[in-house]
C-alpha positions, 0 to 999 in steps of 0.5 A: 585138787580135782584133776582131769586130764593136764587140769586141776581145779580147787574141789568145791561143794557147790559144783557137786552139790549143783549136779545133784540138784540138778539130778533130783536130791533137795537141794540141803540133802545135796549140800550135805553129800557134797560136803561129805564127798569132800571131807572123805576125799581130803581124808583120804588123798594127798591133796589132788583126786582124780575127777573119777574119784569125786564121782565115785565117791559120791556114788559110795556116799548116795547109794548108802543114804538110799538114793538110787533113783538119783544115782541112776541118773546121774550115772547117765549123766556122766556116761554121756558126758564122759563118752560122748556116745551120740545120741538122740532125744526125741519128744513128741506131743501136741501143743500145751502138753509141755514138750519145750518145758520138758525137753530143757529139763532133760537136757540139763538133768542129762547134761546135752548142750543141745535142743531143737524143735521141729516148730524151727524146722517147719518155720525154715522150710516155710520161709524157704518154699513156695506155699502153694508147693506144699499149702499144709507148711502154712499153718500151725498143726492144729490147724493146716486142714485150712491150706489141705489141697487134697483129694484123699478121703478121711478127716481133713485134720489129720490128712493134713497134719500127716502132709505137715508132719511126715515132710518136717519130720523128715527134716528133723530126721536130716538134722537127727542123721547130721548130728549123729555122724559129728557125733554130737548129743541132741534133744529133739521135741515138737509136735512133728514127732510122730512114730512111724511117718518116717522110716528111722533105721533100727541102728540109730541110737535115737530115742521117742517118748512122747507127752500126753494130758488126759483131761481136756480142763487141765488143756485148757488151764495149761495154754491159759497159764502159759501166757504168763511167760510167753506172748502166745494168746490163749485164745488162738489154742483154746479156739481150736482145742477139739482139733488140739485134742483129736491131735493128741489122741492121734499122736498117741494112738500111733506111740502105743502102737508103735511100741513107743512110750506115752506120759502123762503129763501132769506136775511139770517137774514129776513129767521131767523125772518120768521121761529122764527116768524112762531116757535112763533105763533105755540108754541103761538097756541099749548100752549095757550100763 
């Protein structure tokens, strides 16, 4: 039996194995590690162990097998779930770089239950505010210049996008502030996550990362492939690929100048674990884990 607080449940290999798989271990090895942990605990206990005992035993087995990166991710996951330390993980990038997929997977690996898209924030603002007040909110990020009402000189696309992103980012920041105040953990993603557009207090536990697709051919392929799992017509994006690539360059440039990690989005699983690796390093350093 495994005791957590006032409750105790039977130890289940499958439960531990599932957590190990989520944090990057292969299925067969995860089942083998879980069985090893269960055998060691059963041999050394009187029948009831604490959850911390299970975690310590699992850490020992992973260390013995040299699974150091899995162990790092697992320890951060355990720390987040045990301490309930409020954090906000923000993942940015232009359309088609995989923000939504990566965000959902990152949340699963880290055990964070809440995921929010800034596109939803924009949709709420657009439905609440009169379009004549903020025209740039009425279009997608890569088409915002269609509604641009500005005498500013420069690239109309980027001027309109900055107008839209600044407003949506400020509203999203208010949601992040609320989440932190209530002690919640949140993964936020969206094209409006642009370093430098809004001021973030230095003491906030907010960690930002940006995804990019370096090659235009791969970027176009993403939009075609995405249509197989969603209702978003690829032509809508392919016809605006130049603008999307321009926004990618703009966001990446701002991120690098701000010292924000930029992660090349290639294979989905690899991108997830590179992102989780960057988050793990930042949390370890910030909270001295």
